[in-house]
N, C-alpha and C positions, 0 to 999 in steps of 0.2 A: 327589475326595474328601471328605468331608465329615468334620467332627470328632465328629457321632455319628449313627448310623442314623435316628434318626428327623427328622433335619435333612434328608434325600436329596429328599423331594418337596417341601421348598420351595425348595431350593436347585440342584435336577435342571436345570432349564432354563437356569441361569447357569452350570452347571459347577464346581457348587461355591462359588462367590464369590457374597457377598451384594451385589447391585448398585442395587436400588430399595429405596426406602423400606417397602413394603408387604412385602418379603420381610423387612425387619428385626424388623418388628411380629408375623410370622408366626413368625419365630426365637423371639421371647420368649413367645407364647402356647404353641408348642409344646414348647420346653426347658424352659420355667419357670412353664409354667402362667398366666402373665399373663392377666388380661383384657382386653377389645377396650380399654377406657379405662387402663388401666396401658400397655398397648401402645402407645397413641396417646399417653401421655405420655412413653414413652420416646424416640419418634419427636421430640417436641418439644426433649426435651431435650438432643437431639443435632444440633441447629439450631445456626446462626451463633453465637449468644449463649448459650455453654454456661455452666453454673455448675458448680463441680469438685465443691462439697458436693452440689448435687443430683444430679450421677453417680453417687458416692460411694454415696447413700443405694439409688439404682436397682439399682447393681451388687452389694450387699448384697443386695436381694430377688433378682435375678435368680440370685445364686450359690445362695441358699437354696431357690428353685423349682429348679434344676437337681439338688441334692444330693437333694432329695426324690424325684425322678425318676431318681435312680441314676447320675447321668451322673458319671464320675470327674472329680478335680481338674483333671487334664492336660488334659482334654476342656473343662471350663469353662474354663481359660485360654484356651485356643484360640477359643472361643465370645465369650469377650469381647472376645478381640483382635479379632476381625475385625468385632465390632461397634463398637469403638472407631475403628478405621480406617476402616469404611464412612462417617464423618462426616467425612471428607476431600474424598470424591467422591460420595456416592450422591445421588439425586435421586429424586423419583415416576415411577413407569413409564410413567404417562400423559404426561410431558413427553417421557420418553425418545422414546415413540413418535412424539410430534409432530415434536421435533428431527431424528429418523430418516428422515420424512416429508421435511422440508422439504431435508435432505442429500443423499434420493435422487432428488427431482424438480430440486434444482439441480446435481447432477452430471449428472444427464440433459439439462438444457438447455445446460450449459457444453460437453458433447459433442456434440450432434446441432444446437445451435441457438445456437453459441457469440455471434454478432453481438448478437440478444437479449438473452441472457444479460448481456455487459458492458454493454449499454446500460442496462439496467434497474439491474444496481449501481450504473454512475456516477451515474445518477439518484436512485437510493436512499440516496447518501451523504450525511453521514456517517452510516455503520452497518459492520457487520464488522469484519475485522481488519485489513484492507491500505488503504493510502492508493491514490487516484486515479490518481497516478503508478504506482504500481505495477500497480493493473489495469490499464492501458495496455499496459505492457510485457509482461504478461503474455498480454493478448490478442495482441500483434504476434508475441509467439514462438509463438503456436498457428495463425498465419497470417491471423489477422482483421485487415484494412486501416480504420486507424483515421487519418481526417482531421481538419486542427486547424481552431481557430475561425473562421468567415467571417460576416462581418456579411451577404453575399448569401446565403447559405446555411443558418446555423446559426439553432435556435430556442433559445429558451432551457434548456431540457432537451437532452441529448444525443437524437439521432435517429438512425433508420437509414436511408440512401440506397442505393435500388436502381439496379444497372448492369446487370441480366439477371436471371439467375434466383438463388434464395436463396443459394447459396454466395458470389453476389458482391457481395451486402448489404456495405454500408459501415456504420460507427460513425462519425457528425458530433458533433463536441465541442460542448456548448453554450455558451451564452453565460456561463452560471451560472459556468464555471469563469474566466471574465475577471476578475481580482480587482482591486477597485475598481469595478467595474460594479454600478450600483444597479439592481434587478430590474425596477424600473415602466419604467427607460430602457432596457434590455436588451428587455423586452415592446413597447415603444414602437418599437425598432428593427424588430422582427418585423413590427409591424402597418402600419409607414409603406413598408418592402420590398415586402409585400401590395398595397398600394396602387398603386405606380409603383417600379421599379427606380430604385437610386441615379445619379444622373448623373454625380456627382463626390463627391471628400469633402467639398467646402463645401455641395453639396445634404444630402447625410448629416449633418453638423453642424446645417443649419439645421432641417429636419425633425425631428429627434430630441429634440433640446435637450441634447445631452451633453455635458457637464462637459468644461474642458481636460485634467485630468488623467484622466477616462475616453477622450477621444479618443485622446491620447498614449498609453495602456495598450495601445489597440487596435491602433493604429499599430505599436508596438514587438513586438508578436507575430504581426505579421503577418494580422491580422483583417482590415485593410483591402487585401489585395491582390487583391481583386477588384473595387474600385471605382475606376474612373479619376481620374487627377490633376485632369483637368477634361472636360466632355462631350466626348466624342467621342476622348479622347485614350489615350493608353497608359496600361496599370497601372502601378503603382507597386511599386518595391521598398521594403523595411520602412523605410530611410531617406527615401526621397523621400516615404512617407505620412506619417510623422515630421514632414517639411520642410511639407507641406501642411497636415497637421492643425494645426500649431502658427499657420498662418497663418489657418486657419478659425477657430479658435477666439477669434481676436483681434476680429474683428468681431462675435462676438456676434449676437444676434437683430435685426430690424428691418429696416427699406428694403435694407441694404447686406449683408443676411446670405448672399447668394446670389451674389455679387459674385467670381469667379473671382480668386486672386490672381495678380500680374505673374508671367508667367516668366523676367524678367531680373534677378528677385532674387538676390543672392550670398550666400554665408557671409561672416560676420565674418572679418577678415585674420587668420593665424595666424603665429607667430614659426618655427613647425616645418615644416619640407617636407613637403608632404604625397606620400603615394605614390600616382603616379597610376592603378595597376592597382586601389588601392582605391576610385577615383572611378568605375570602368566598369561602369556597371549590366548587368544580362546581357541577352542579346539581347531585345528587344521590350518592354523595361521603361523606362518612364520614369527620367530622368537623375535625380539629386538633387546638390546642391551639397555635402552630408554625405558622407562614407568611407562605404562598403558596408559591412554586417555582414558577416561570414566565418563559417564555420559555428560553431565556437566561441560568436562574439557570438550568434546567432541562438539556439543552445541554451541560454545563459545568460538570455536575455532572455525565453524561453518558461518556463523555470524561475521565473526572477522574476515573469511576470506571470500564470500558472497554474498554477504548482507542478507542472507535468509537460512532458514533451515528445512529439511523435509523430515525432520526427526520432531520429538515434541517440543510444544510451543513452550517456549522460555517462561512462562506465566505457570504453567503446568507444574513447572520445577518448584515455584514458590506457592503452590495450592494451600497446602498444609499450613505453613506462617499466617497465608493469608485467613485461613477458615479462623484459625487461633483469634484474629483480630476481628471477627464478624463479617469479612468481605464475602458479598455473593459474586457469584460467575455472571457474565453477561447474559447467558441462558436464563438464569434463576431471575432476574429482574422484571420481566413481563410476569410472572407468576406470583409477585409480592405485590399486598395489599396497596393503593394509589395512597400517598400523602403519608406515608409513612416514613421513618427517616432510617435511611439505610447505609451502608458502604460498597464502594467498587472499586474494580482497581484494574489496571492494565497497561499497556506498553503504547506511551501517547503517539497515534500515528499521524493524527492529524489535531493542528490547531486553526480555527479560524476567527476572524473578527472582521465581518464583512461591513463595507462603509454604510449599508441602509440597517443594520443591527442596532444602533443607537448607544454602541460601547460594548454590546454584550459580545462573549467569548463563548465558542462552542468548541469542544473537544470530541474526539474518539478515543476509545482506549481499546484497545483490544487485548482477548485473552482466548484460550485454548477452545472456547466455546462459542466465540463471536465479538459482536462488539456494541461498546455500550455509549449512549450520547450523554455527554454532560453539557449544562448549559452554566456558566457563571455570569453573573451581573457585574456591573464596570466597578461599584466600591471593592467587592468580593476578590474581583481579578487582580485591581491596585494592590491588596492586601496580602495575596497571596502568589504576587507577580512570580519570585524565585521558583518556587517547586513547581508551578506550571510551567513554566517555562524552561527548567534546568533539569527535570526529573525524566529519567525513560519510562520506569515502572512508577505511576501515579498512583496513589492511595485517596479513595473522595469520600466525604461524608457529604450527605444533604438529604435533599427530599424527594422520594420517587414522583413523579409526575407520570401522566398517561393523557395524549389527547390524539383524537383520532387515529387510535391503531398505533402511536409510536409512544415508547416508553424511555425517558431519559430522567436525568437526575439533575436537580437545582443543588449544584455544589456550593457549600461554605466551609468547609473545611479540606485542606489539602497536605499530604506529607510525600515525598519520594519515600519508597519501600524501606530504604536503610534509616531513613529517618523516622519512621513510623514504629520498627523494632527498637530503635536507642530508646523512643518516646515510651518504650514498653504499652505500646496501643492494643488493649484487649475485646474481646466480644463483649457488647452489650445486648440487652433486651430495647429493640428499640420500639415499644407500644404505647 
């Protein structure tokens, strides 16, 4: 429906709702006899830097023109209201068509060529709405194999590796995501690798000019796992690579740069009794005088060194404790009954407070199964500001809502994970 029959030709395509700036101008020209210049003035007045006085003058002219065309005061109010509301979301139709084409092409690539899609997204970052860590986990949930940074295989940018037909393509993370690594040095690694394989970590350091901090960072994230500790030797664990990287970095450039470190080097004595199991490397890997990293250590190192991990999602490591609190995963929420009280949890990857949302806050919590949508009203946000803004892993309790196929939680209680554990929160039956 439209406020006045004369506007149907203008708004028929968009079901009575003005969406585009061109429609705004045609409404003014049809309903109030505005000239093209006056209609363009209205369009500019509805821009981001609106003047109250300017809008008031234009509204008076609009109403005078509509009155002259016999449009009732009630219909005039509806038309003015639709024009005023338009300023919150409207934009040119040409822009809408351009965005629609990009969205359609992106959706097609994501469905039919996901490896290429995610590789391109990671290479174009910073851009878009989500962080590289979220893109990697979304890719993995959709069946895309993402491989870690590796000085033997990674280019500066992310690349595709083929292990058969196209569906077996893998995404290889690029050296650009190794934090602290200079681009020139990263490209030097790729260049030197093309000349000859790296015979050892000392050989890598001597040929590429990696600084001590860069070499240590690559070792900690596992990027040296494919480079032998010494020519013809075993491949290192992360700790063994760190040990060899430190020895290699101390020699610097020059005559002795490629002299391999001694094998009988031992760690500094500790007053604590070591756990023998922590010093045992996996089969076929070089031993290290340092305790080996466990899964949590490796994921923490990945997050520190790259901001992401190709291993298990960090929330997956806490799933057992979250279950004990009665927390549902993101994938489980849509299967639950509407309006029941639930708990959700995840890494808070997005916090939004749009100017048009009347103070409502929208959170996106990511776990190993997907993303949960959390809605927070203004009073609840003010009451829970500290955990909402300060907690990276957030636990939320609230009422489950489902509208038009979208599931969300209207949150009213919030804790950081460690705070929830400290309070002894346990599972309850929400019936």
